[in-house]
C-alpha positions in Angstrom: 0.0 0.0 0.0 1.0 3.6 -0.4 0.9 6.5 2.1 -2.3 8.4 2.1 -0.4 11.7 2.2 2.7 11.2 -0.1 2.1 8.0 -2.0 5.4 6.5 -0.9 5.4 2.9 0.6 3.4 2.8 3.8 4.7 1.3 7.1 1.5 1.4 9.3 -2.2 1.6 9.2 -4.2 4.2 11.2 -5.9 2.5 14.2 -8.9 4.8 13.8 -9.8 4.9 10.1 -7.5 2.3 8.3 -5.6 4.7 6.1 -2.0 3.6 5.3 0.8 6.0 6.3 4.6 6.1 5.9 7.0 6.6 8.9 7.2 10.3 8.1 3.5 11.0 8.2 2.5 8.5 11.0 1.4 10.3 14.2 0.4 9.0 17.6 -2.7 9.2 19.6 -4.1 7.3 22.7 -6.5 4.5 21.9 -9.1 3.2 24.4 -9.2 -0.6 24.5 -11.8 -1.1 27.1 -13.9 0.9 29.6 -15.5 -0.2 32.8 -17.2 1.1 35.9 -15.7 0.4 39.3 -17.7 -0.8 42.4 -17.4 2.9 43.6 -19.1 4.1 40.4 -16.0 5.5 38.8 -15.5 5.1 35.1 -12.1 3.9 34.1 -10.4 2.8 30.8 -7.5 0.7 29.6 -5.7 2.9 27.1 -2.8 2.2 24.6 -0.5 5.2 24.4 1.1 5.9 21.0 -1.4 4.1 18.7 -0.8 5.0 15.0 -2.9 7.8 13.7 -2.9 9.2 10.2 -3.4 12.8 11.3 -6.3 13.1 8.8 -9.3 11.5 10.4 -11.0 13.0 13.4 -11.9 10.3 16.0 -15.0 11.5 18.0 -14.8 11.9 21.7 -18.5 11.1 22.3 -20.6 8.3 20.8 -23.0 9.2 18.0 -26.6 8.1 17.6 -27.2 5.8 14.6 -30.7 6.5 13.4 -32.9 4.3 11.2 -31.2 1.0 12.0 -33.4 -2.0 12.1 -32.8 -5.2 14.1 
């Protein structure tokens, strides 16, 4: 595959959107693996620091509502 930005050979895939990126254009962003609620009612998360990010996509902080989906 080729880099989304410069079309040179890619070295990684964006964890958030799947775009291919080369070492020059690869960036890092934390990635949440799992969230949970403690017995005390606190919300916690297991996070991977330094997940590959293309720098182009915009991961959303909050969940979005998906309308018109049927079971």
